[in-house]
C-alpha positions as CSV (number, residue, x, y, z in Angstrom):
1,X,-14.6,9.1,-12.7
2,X,-16.7,6.1,-13.6
3,X,-20.0,4.9,-15.0
4,X,-23.1,4.3,-12.8
5,X,-24.5,0.8,-12.8
6,X,-28.3,0.8,-13.0
7,X,-30.3,-2.2,-12.2
8,X,-33.8,-3.0,-10.9
9,X,-36.7,-0.6,-10.5
10,X,-35.3,2.7,-9.3
11,X,-37.9,5.1,-10.7
12,X,-40.1,6.3,-7.8
13,X,-43.0,7.4,-10.0
14,X,-45.9,4.9,-9.9
15,X,-47.3,5.8,-13.3
16,X,-46.1,3.6,-16.2
17,X,-46.0,6.5,-18.6
18,X,-44.5,10.0,-18.9
19,X,-46.8,12.9,-18.2
20,X,-47.2,15.2,-21.3
21,X,-48.2,18.8,-21.4
22,X,-51.2,18.9,-23.9
23,X,-49.8,22.1,-25.4
24,X,-47.0,20.0,-27.1
25,X,-49.6,18.3,-29.3
26,X,-51.3,21.6,-30.1
27,X,-48.1,23.2,-31.1
28,X,-47.1,20.3,-33.2
29,X,-50.1,18.2,-34.2
30,X,-47.9,15.9,-36.4
31,X,-46.3,14.6,-33.2
32,X,-49.3,12.6,-32.3
33,X,-48.9,13.6,-28.6
34,X,-52.4,12.5,-27.7
35,X,-51.2,9.8,-25.4
36,X,-48.4,9.7,-22.9
37,X,-45.3,7.7,-24.1
38,X,-44.4,4.7,-21.9
39,X,-41.7,5.2,-19.3
40,X,-39.7,2.0,-19.4
41,X,-40.2,0.5,-22.8
42,X,-40.1,1.8,-26.4
43,X,-43.2,3.6,-27.7
44,X,-45.0,2.0,-30.5
45,X,-44.2,4.7,-33.0
46,X,-42.1,7.8,-33.5
47,X,-42.8,11.3,-32.4
48,X,-41.7,14.7,-33.7
49,X,-38.2,15.7,-32.8
50,X,-39.5,18.9,-31.1
51,X,-41.8,16.9,-28.8
52,X,-39.1,14.4,-28.0
53,X,-36.7,17.2,-27.2
54,X,-39.2,18.9,-25.0
55,X,-39.9,15.8,-23.0
56,X,-36.3,15.1,-22.3
57,X,-35.6,18.8,-21.6
58,X,-38.4,19.0,-19.0
59,X,-37.0,15.9,-17.2
60,X,-33.5,17.4,-17.1
61,X,-34.8,20.6,-15.6
62,X,-35.2,18.6,-12.4
63,X,-31.4,18.2,-12.1
64,X,-29.5,20.6,-9.9
65,X,-27.7,23.7,-11.0
66,X,-24.2,22.7,-12.1
67,X,-22.7,26.0,-11.0
68,X,-23.9,25.3,-7.4
69,X,-22.4,21.8,-7.4
70,X,-19.4,22.2,-5.2
71,X,-18.9,18.5,-5.0
72,X,-17.7,17.8,-8.5
73,X,-14.2,18.4,-9.9
74,X,-15.6,18.2,-13.4
75,X,-15.8,21.3,-15.7
76,X,-19.3,22.8,-15.8
77,X,-18.6,25.8,-18.1
78,X,-16.9,26.4,-21.4
79,X,-17.1,29.2,-23.9
80,X,-19.7,29.0,-26.6
81,X,-16.9,28.6,-29.3
82,X,-15.7,25.5,-27.6
83,X,-19.3,24.1,-27.5
84,X,-19.6,24.8,-31.3
85,X,-16.3,23.1,-32.0
86,X,-17.4,20.0,-30.1
87,X,-20.6,20.0,-32.0
88,X,-18.7,20.2,-35.2
89,X,-16.7,17.0,-34.6
90,X,-19.0,14.9,-32.3
91,X,-19.5,12.5,-35.2
92,X,-15.8,11.7,-35.6
93,X,-14.6,8.5,-34.1
94,X,-11.2,8.9,-32.4
95,X,-10.2,5.4,-33.1
96,X,-10.6,5.9,-36.9
97,X,-7.3,7.7,-37.3
98,X,-6.9,7.1,-41.0
99,X,-10.3,8.6,-41.8
100,X,-9.8,11.5,-39.4
101,X,-6.1,12.2,-39.5
102,X,-6.3,15.8,-38.3
103,X,-8.2,14.7,-35.2
104,X,-5.4,12.2,-34.5
105,X,-2.9,15.0,-35.1
106,X,-4.6,17.2,-32.5
107,X,-4.4,14.3,-30.0
108,X,-0.7,13.9,-30.7
109,X,-0.1,17.6,-30.2
110,X,-2.0,17.6,-26.9
111,X,0.3,14.7,-25.7
112,X,3.4,16.6,-26.7
113,X,2.1,19.8,-25.0
114,X,1.5,17.9,-21.8
115,X,4.9,16.2,-22.0
116,X,6.5,19.6,-22.3
117,X,4.4,21.0,-19.5
118,X,5.4,18.1,-17.2
119,X,9.2,18.4,-18.1
120,X,9.7,15.2,-20.0
121,X,13.3,14.7,-20.9
122,X,12.3,14.6,-24.6
123,X,8.6,15.5,-25.2
124,X,8.7,14.2,-28.7
125,X,9.5,10.6,-27.6
126,X,7.0,10.5,-24.8
127,X,4.3,7.8,-25.2
128,X,0.8,9.0,-24.5
129,X,-2.9,8.9,-25.4
130,X,-6.2,10.4,-24.6
131,X,-8.7,8.5,-22.6
132,X,-12.3,8.9,-21.5
133,X,-11.1,10.2,-18.1
134,X,-8.6,9.6,-15.4
135,X,-10.1,6.3,-14.4
136,X,-9.2,4.8,-17.7
137,X,-5.8,6.5,-17.7
138,X,-5.1,5.1,-14.3
139,X,-6.1,1.6,-15.4
140,X,-3.6,1.9,-18.3
141,X,-0.8,3.1,-16.1
142,X,-1.5,0.2,-13.7
143,X,-1.5,-2.3,-16.5
144,X,1.9,-1.0,-17.7
145,X,3.2,-1.3,-14.2
146,X,2.1,-4.9,-13.9
147,X,3.4,-6.0,-17.3
148,X,6.8,-4.4,-16.6
149,X,7.0,-6.2,-13.3
150,X,6.2,-9.5,-14.9
151,X,8.9,-9.0,-17.5
152,X,11.7,-8.1,-15.1
153,X,12.6,-11.7,-14.5
154,X,10.1,-14.4,-15.4
155,X,11.9,-16.9,-13.3
156,X,12.0,-14.7,-10.2
157,X,8.4,-13.5,-10.7
158,X,6.5,-16.7,-11.7
159,X,2.9,-16.7,-12.7
160,X,1.9,-17.8,-9.2
161,X,3.4,-14.7,-7.6
162,X,0.9,-12.1,-6.6
163,X,1.8,-8.5,-7.6
164,X,1.0,-5.6,-5.2
165,X,0.5,-1.9,-5.6
166,X,1.4,0.6,-2.9
167,X,-0.8,3.7,-2.4
168,X,-2.3,5.9,0.3
169,X,-5.8,5.0,1.6
170,X,-7.0,8.3,0.1
171,X,-6.7,7.2,-3.5
172,X,-9.7,7.5,-5.8
173,X,-11.8,4.4,-6.2
174,X,-10.4,3.8,-9.7
175,X,-7.3,2.3,-8.1
176,X,-9.3,0.0,-6.0
177,X,-11.1,-1.1,-9.2
178,X,-7.8,-1.6,-11.0
179,X,-6.6,-3.9,-8.2
180,X,-9.9,-5.9,-8.2
181,X,-10.1,-6.2,-12.0
182,X,-6.5,-7.2,-12.6
183,X,-5.8,-9.2,-9.5
184,X,-3.3,-7.0,-7.8
185,X,-3.0,-6.8,-4.1
186,X,-3.6,-3.2,-2.9
187,X,-1.3,-2.1,-0.1
188,X,-2.7,1.0,1.5
189,X,-1.0,3.4,3.9
190,X,-3.6,4.6,6.4
191,X,-4.1,8.2,7.6
192,X,-2.6,9.1,10.9
193,X,-3.3,12.2,13.0
194,X,-3.2,15.3,10.8
195,X,-1.6,13.4,7.9
196,X,-4.4,12.8,5.4
197,X,-2.3,11.3,2.6
198,X,0.6,9.0,1.7
199,X,3.7,8.9,4.1
200,X,6.9,8.3,2.1
201,X,8.6,6.1,4.7
202,X,5.5,4.0,5.2
203,X,5.1,3.5,1.4
204,X,8.7,2.3,1.1
205,X,8.2,-0.1,4.0
206,X,5.3,-1.8,2.2
207,X,7.3,-2.5,-1.0
208,X,8.9,-5.8,-1.8
209,X,10.0,-7.8,-4.9
210,X,6.3,-8.2,-6.0
211,X,5.5,-4.4,-5.8
212,X,4.7,-3.3,-9.3
213,X,4.8,0.4,-8.4
214,X,3.8,3.2,-6.0
215,X,0.9,5.6,-6.7
216,X,1.1,9.2,-5.6
217,X,-1.6,11.7,-5.9
218,X,-1.1,15.3,-6.9
219,X,-4.3,16.7,-5.2
220,X,-6.2,14.3,-2.9
221,X,-9.9,14.3,-3.4
222,X,-10.4,14.0,0.3
223,X,-8.9,17.4,1.2
224,X,-7.2,19.0,-1.9
225,X,-3.7,18.5,-0.6
226,X,-0.7,17.5,-2.7
227,X,1.1,14.3,-1.8
228,X,4.9,14.6,-1.4
229,X,5.9,13.0,-4.6
230,X,9.6,14.0,-4.4
231,X,9.9,12.6,-0.8
232,X,8.3,9.4,-1.9
233,X,10.8,9.1,-4.8
234,X,13.6,9.8,-2.4
235,X,12.4,7.1,0.0
236,X,12.3,4.6,-2.9
237,X,15.8,5.7,-4.0
238,X,17.0,4.8,-0.5
239,X,15.1,1.5,-0.7
240,X,16.9,0.7,-3.9
241,X,20.3,1.5,-2.4
242,X,19.6,-0.8,0.5
243,X,17.8,-3.7,-1.2
244,X,18.2,-3.4,-5.0
245,X,14.5,-3.1,-5.5
246,X,13.7,-0.6,-8.3
247,X,10.1,0.5,-7.8
248,X,8.6,3.0,-10.3
249,X,6.2,5.8,-9.4
250,X,3.0,6.9,-11.1
251,X,1.6,10.3,-10.4
252,X,-2.2,10.5,-10.4
253,X,-2.5,14.1,-11.3
254,X,-6.2,14.0,-12.2
255,X,-6.5,17.5,-10.9
256,X,-3.2,18.8,-9.7
257,X,-1.3,18.1,-12.9
258,X,-3.2,20.9,-14.5
259,X,-2.7,23.3,-11.6
260,X,0.8,22.8,-10.3
261,X,2.6,23.5,-13.6
262,X,1.1,27.0,-13.6
263,X,0.9,28.0,-9.9
264,X,3.6,25.8,-8.2
265,X,6.4,25.9,-10.8
266,X,9.1,25.1,-8.2
267,X,7.4,22.0,-6.9
268,X,9.1,18.8,-7.9
269,X,6.5,16.2,-8.8
270,X,6.7,15.4,-12.5
271,X,9.1,13.9,-15.0
272,X,11.9,15.9,-13.5
273,X,12.0,13.1,-11.0
274,X,13.7,10.1,-12.7
275,X,11.6,7.6,-10.8
276,X,8.3,9.0,-12.1
277,X,7.5,6.7,-15.1
278,X,4.0,7.9,-15.9
279,X,1.4,10.6,-15.2
280,X,-2.3,11.0,-15.8
281,X,-4.6,13.9,-15.7
282,X,-8.3,14.7,-16.4
283,X,-8.8,17.2,-19.2
284,X,-12.3,17.5,-18.0
285,X,-11.3,18.7,-14.5
286,X,-8.8,21.5,-14.2
287,X,-8.0,20.9,-17.9
288,X,-11.1,23.0,-18.4
289,X,-12.9,20.8,-20.9
290,X,-16.4,19.3,-20.7
291,X,-16.4,15.6,-19.8
292,X,-15.1,13.2,-20.7
293,X,-11.4,13.3,-21.6
294,X,-8.3,12.2,-19.7
295,X,-4.6,11.8,-20.6
296,X,-2.0,9.2,-19.8
297,X,1.7,9.8,-20.5
298,X,4.8,7.5,-20.1
299,X,8.3,9.0,-19.7
300,X,9.8,6.9,-22.5
301,X,8.7,4.1,-24.9
302,X,10.4,1.6,-22.5
303,X,7.9,2.5,-19.8
304,X,5.0,1.3,-21.9
305,X,5.5,-2.4,-22.9
306,X,5.2,-2.9,-26.6
307,X,2.9,-5.9,-26.2
308,X,0.2,-3.7,-24.6
309,X,0.0,-1.5,-27.8
310,X,-2.4,-2.9,-30.5
311,X,-2.2,-2.0,-34.1
312,X,-5.5,-2.0,-35.9
313,X,-5.9,-1.7,-39.7
314,X,-9.4,-2.7,-40.5
315,X,-10.4,1.0,-40.6
316,X,-7.6,1.7,-43.0
317,X,-3.9,2.2,-42.2
318,X,-2.1,0.5,-39.3
319,X,-2.6,2.7,-36.2
320,X,-1.2,1.9,-32.7
321,X,-3.8,2.1,-29.9
322,X,-3.6,1.6,-26.2
323,X,-7.0,2.0,-24.5
324,X,-9.7,0.1,-22.7
325,X,-12.3,1.7,-24.9
326,X,-12.5,1.6,-28.7
327,X,-14.9,3.9,-30.4
328,X,-15.4,7.4,-28.8
329,X,-16.0,10.9,-30.1
330,X,-13.1,13.2,-31.0
331,X,-15.0,16.2,-29.7
332,X,-13.3,16.4,-26.3
333,X,-9.9,16.1,-27.8
334,X,-10.6,18.9,-30.1
335,X,-11.9,20.9,-27.2
336,X,-8.7,20.2,-25.2
337,X,-6.6,21.5,-28.0
338,X,-8.8,24.5,-28.4
339,X,-8.3,25.3,-24.7
340,X,-4.5,24.9,-24.9
341,X,-4.5,27.3,-27.9
342,X,-7.1,29.7,-26.4
343,X,-5.4,30.2,-23.0
344,X,-1.7,29.4,-23.3
345,X,0.4,29.4,-20.2
346,X,-0.6,32.8,-19.1
347,X,-4.3,32.1,-19.5
348,X,-4.1,28.9,-17.6
349,X,-2.2,30.6,-14.9
350,X,-4.8,33.3,-14.6
351,X,-7.7,30.9,-14.5
352,X,-6.2,28.6,-11.9
353,X,-4.9,31.4,-9.8
354,X,-8.4,32.9,-9.7
355,X,-9.9,29.6,-8.6
356,X,-7.2,29.3,-5.9
357,X,-7.8,32.9,-4.8
358,X,-11.6,32.2,-4.4
359,X,-10.8,29.0,-2.5
360,X,-8.4,30.7,-0.1
361,X,-10.7,33.7,0.5
362,X,-13.8,31.6,1.1
363,X,-12.0,29.1,3.4
364,X,-10.6,32.0,5.5
365,X,-14.1,33.6,5.8
366,X,-15.6,30.3,6.8
367,X,-12.9,29.9,9.5
368,X,-13.9,33.4,10.8
369,X,-17.4,32.2,11.5
370,X,-16.1,30.3,14.5
371,X,-18.2,27.2,14.0
372,X,-15.7,25.3,11.9
373,X,-12.2,24.0,11.9
374,X,-10.3,24.0,8.6
375,X,-8.3,21.0,7.6
376,X,-7.0,22.6,4.4
377,X,-7.4,26.1,2.9
378,X,-7.3,25.7,-0.8
379,X,-3.7,26.8,-1.3
380,X,-2.8,23.7,-3.2
381,X,-5.7,22.4,-5.2
382,X,-8.4,25.1,-5.2
383,X,-10.2,22.7,-2.8
384,X,-10.6,22.8,0.9
385,X,-12.1,20.6,3.6
386,X,-13.4,21.6,7.0
387,X,-15.3,20.1,10.0
388,X,-17.3,21.5,12.9
389,X,-15.3,23.0,15.7
390,X,-14.6,20.8,18.7
391,X,-17.0,22.7,21.0
392,X,-19.9,22.4,18.5
393,X,-22.1,19.5,19.7
394,X,-25.6,20.5,18.6
395,X,-25.0,19.9,14.8
396,X,-22.6,18.1,12.6
397,X,-21.3,18.3,9.0
398,X,-24.2,16.2,7.7
399,X,-26.7,18.7,9.1
400,X,-24.8,21.5,7.3
401,X,-24.7,19.6,4.0
402,X,-28.4,18.9,4.2
403,X,-29.3,22.5,5.0
404,X,-27.1,23.9,2.2
405,X,-28.9,21.6,-0.3
406,X,-32.1,23.4,0.6
407,X,-30.4,26.5,-0.8
408,X,-29.3,24.7,-4.0
409,X,-25.7,24.1,-2.9
410,X,-24.3,20.6,-3.2
411,X,-21.5,20.3,-0.6
412,X,-20.5,16.7,0.2
413,X,-20.2,15.5,3.8
414,X,-18.3,12.3,4.3
415,X,-16.1,10.4,6.8
416,X,-12.4,9.8,6.4
417,X,-11.0,6.2,6.0
418,X,-8.6,4.3,8.3
419,X,-7.2,5.4,10.7
420,X,-9.3,8.6,10.9
421,X,-12.8,7.2,10.7
422,X,-13.6,9.5,13.6
423,X,-13.3,12.5,11.3
424,X,-16.2,13.7,9.1
425,X,-15.8,16.7,6.9
426,X,-17.4,19.0,4.3
427,X,-15.4,19.7,1.1
428,X,-15.7,22.6,-1.3
429,X,-14.3,22.4,-4.9
430,X,-13.7,25.8,-6.5
431,X,-13.7,25.5,-10.3
432,X,-13.6,27.9,-13.1
433,X,-17.1,29.5,-13.1
434,X,-17.4,29.5,-9.4
435,X,-16.7,33.2,-9.1
436,X,-16.0,35.4,-6.1
437,X,-19.6,36.7,-6.4
438,X,-20.9,33.1,-6.2
439,X,-18.7,32.4,-3.2
440,X,-20.2,35.5,-1.5
441,X,-23.7,34.0,-2.1
442,X,-22.6,30.7,-0.7
443,X,-21.2,32.3,2.4
444,X,-24.4,34.4,2.8
445,X,-26.5,31.1,2.7
446,X,-24.2,29.4,5.1
447,X,-24.5,32.4,7.5
448,X,-28.3,32.3,7.1
449,X,-28.7,28.7,8.2
450,X,-26.2,28.7,11.1
451,X,-28.5,30.3,13.7
452,X,-31.1,27.5,13.2
453,X,-28.4,24.8,13.4
454,X,-27.1,26.4,16.6
455,X,-30.6,26.1,18.2
456,X,-30.7,22.3,17.6
457,X,-30.3,20.2,20.8
458,X,-28.3,17.6,19.0
459,X,-27.3,16.5,15.4
460,X,-30.1,14.9,13.5
461,X,-30.0,11.1,13.4
462,X,-28.5,9.7,10.2
463,X,-29.0,6.0,9.6
464,X,-25.8,4.2,8.9
465,X,-27.1,2.7,5.6
466,X,-28.1,6.1,4.1
467,X,-25.5,7.3,1.6
468,X,-24.2,10.9,1.8
469,X,-23.8,13.2,-1.1
470,X,-20.3,12.0,-1.8
471,X,-18.6,8.6,-1.8
472,X,-15.0,7.6,-2.6
């Protein structure tokens, strides 16, 4: 969720050019591949497309295997038909709704499908849009919160008042970005003991007349657990009865909003709760679509202030838009609609249940090894976190992460935030494509490296300034 910021000289290679295999020029003499192209500036002239492709292809071969990346939530496999469909419409600009009305219609259908899935009172009146991912969707939800707060009573909430947003300290970094970019005070509920997400009572206590909303997470990225959305809403109902403060709730369902509707149908977390005004999800996570696509939905038109919606007509026709981006391809929206059609409710249920089964089975077998203590077991999101057992003193989670990388597995090791900075964990994300067979291979590799780790006299030193494989 987010874009890397590149600056300075980061390339470790000392050569100023890119090394070329001489056979490329032999195979395609028109390419002129007699000299190596420069690494950090444009070459003087063009080269054949086959040569350019081969150069980039060879560089990308040095990336890791996406199937072995157990750190990312992002979809790493789709069917070939979905790939072809995305290729068919990658040249279509989503913002140009007059020129590409059927692409716009697919986006509208996806919004209505999600509104129905999330039990909106009237799916056909829900306001919603596609985004580049959940980060943008969360920014839009936060902006709607802030504008609604400012409009409640301009005299009571003057321009000098500073709005605040209440959330758990386990929220994804996009919410920290929102608060920094739009000058909102973040009020975070810390972790305590074995509670690794938002506490309803503590959230209500942090609310005041300048609170624009409370963010809840359906599937924490720290440990895969659901936050108690219904209990948070109940605490805010009680707050309103006592003080008159009416604080809306947003559900950051980046992952869980595409899991719970199929596997946890009795769980109350969505628009069935009147206090939930908006929900977001990532189509490119458990929505099973390649990156990047997200979705933001508001319960009613009143939940999305009209002045935040822009109507553009220079592309032909007056079309409403609410987004931080403007031009972007329609391919991912088409792929999302394809996935909805392709799987249906039963298909989604089968896919997500398989991922949960793999997570629960793998976490149980890791627990049986005796070297680890499980924090979660993958029975909410198909994600689980674990740490070394209390009696283990000769290696830590960072040693395990480092050794697993030698086998091709990317498993992040990271420390928890306040008030549990003492706790460092490993986290495994089980996605569609991470099969039971792959989980067996993972467990075999983990078993293989444990005897050597047990022989260590102490954990390897890890300088504080060195980043781990994962960062919130």
